[in-house]
N, C-alpha and C positions, 0 to 999 in steps of 0.2 A: 178344662182350664177355668170354667166358671166357678168351681168349688175350691179354688186355690186360696189357702190361708194367707199367702203373701199378697195376693191381689186385694183381699179384704182389709188387711192391715194397711196396705198402701192407700186404699180409698179412705179409711178412717184418718190416716195421717194427713192426707191432702185436705180433706174437709175440715179437719181440726185447724189446720193452718189458715184456711179461708175464714173460719169463724173467729179465731184469735186475732188475725189481722184486722178484721172489722171491729170486733168488740173492744180491742185495745187501741184503736186508732185515735180516740179522743185523748189518750195519754202519749201518743206518738211512739208506741211500743209495738214491735213486730213479733211474729211467731218465732223468729230466730233469736229474740232477746228475752222473752218473758221467762223462760225457764231459769235463766241466770238470776233474775230478780226473786223468783220463788225460792231458789236455793239460798240466796242471801237473806231472805226473810226468815228462813229457818235458823241460820247461823251466819251472822254478819262477820266480815273480816276474813273470809276464806281466801286462800291464794288462788291465782289463776290456774295453777296446776290442779289444785283440789277441785275446782269447779269443772275443769275438763274431765277429770277422772270420774267424779260423781255423776256427771251428765253424759259421760261416754261420748264426748265431742272432741274432735281434734283441736290441738293447741292453736292453730291458725284461725279457726272459726271462733274459738273462745276469745282470742285477741281482738278480732273484728267486732264481735258483739260487745265486749267490754268497752272498746274504744267508742262505739256508737252510743252506748248507755252513758258513758262519761260526757260525750259531747251534748247529749240531751239533758244532762244534769241529774241523772239518776244514781250514779255511782262516782266514787273517787278512788284513785289508785295511790297506794303508799308503799314504799319499800318496807319489807319485813324488818323489824327491829333487830332480830337475831341473825338474819341471813339476807343481805342486801340483794342477792340474786333473785329473790322472790318478791312479787308484788302482791300485797293484800288489797282486797276489794271491799270497800265499805259503802253502805247505802247513804245517800244524802237525805236531807230533810224532805226534799221533794218526793223521793221514793217512799219514805216512811209515811208521809201525809197521804199518799195515794194507795198505800198497801191494801187497805180494806176493800176499796173499789176494784183494784186490779184482781185480787184474789176472788172477789165475788164473781167477776166475769168468768174467770177460769173454772171455778167450782160449779157455776151454773151450767157450763158445757158438760162437765163430768156427770152432773146430776141428770141433765137432759138425756145423755147417752144411756144411762143406767136405769132410768125411771121405770121401764117395763121389764127389767131383769130381776129375777128373784135373788135374795141374798145368797142362797145356795149356788145358783148359777154364777153369780158374781164372784164368789169365792173360788169356784172351779176355774173360771176364766182367769182370775188373777194367778192362781197356782200354775196353770198351764203356761201362761205368758212368762211368769217368773222362771219356770223350768226351762223354757226355750231360751230365755235370755242368759241364764246361768250356763247352759250348754254352749252357747255362742262365746261366752266369756272364756271358756276353757278350750276353744277351738282356734287353730291357726287357719284363718279364713282363706289366706292365699294358697296354702297347701291343700285345703279342701277343694278349691277350684281346680287345682292341678290334678287332683285325683280322679277327675271325670274321664 
């Protein structure tokens, strides 16, 4: 079991959360929230549904994270002009002012993790993880569990 890829991914995820919670504590942003900001930094004004889909996070977790970021002054929520059923999420001035420092902390972690990994190995790692993710996207996970 010591060579389990799931175990290693789980360890990486947990340690990443610890780092992000510490590194972004000065901004009062948690590991459950930062990915939404990074997504909005790429393209502001996404709907909650678009954020959930892109980040592969369930809608209730997205709602909680957006509500928290809104309370902290990082985002605002507005009804979509064309379809009032959808909320569009926009960055506030506070989020924009802190963008460089927030991204710097996140990218520092990525650079730290990859500093001893060759470009070739990094490309292989990325391709393998992407392949695994794509396979999961096409799989009915509940049925997979029932097939055991």
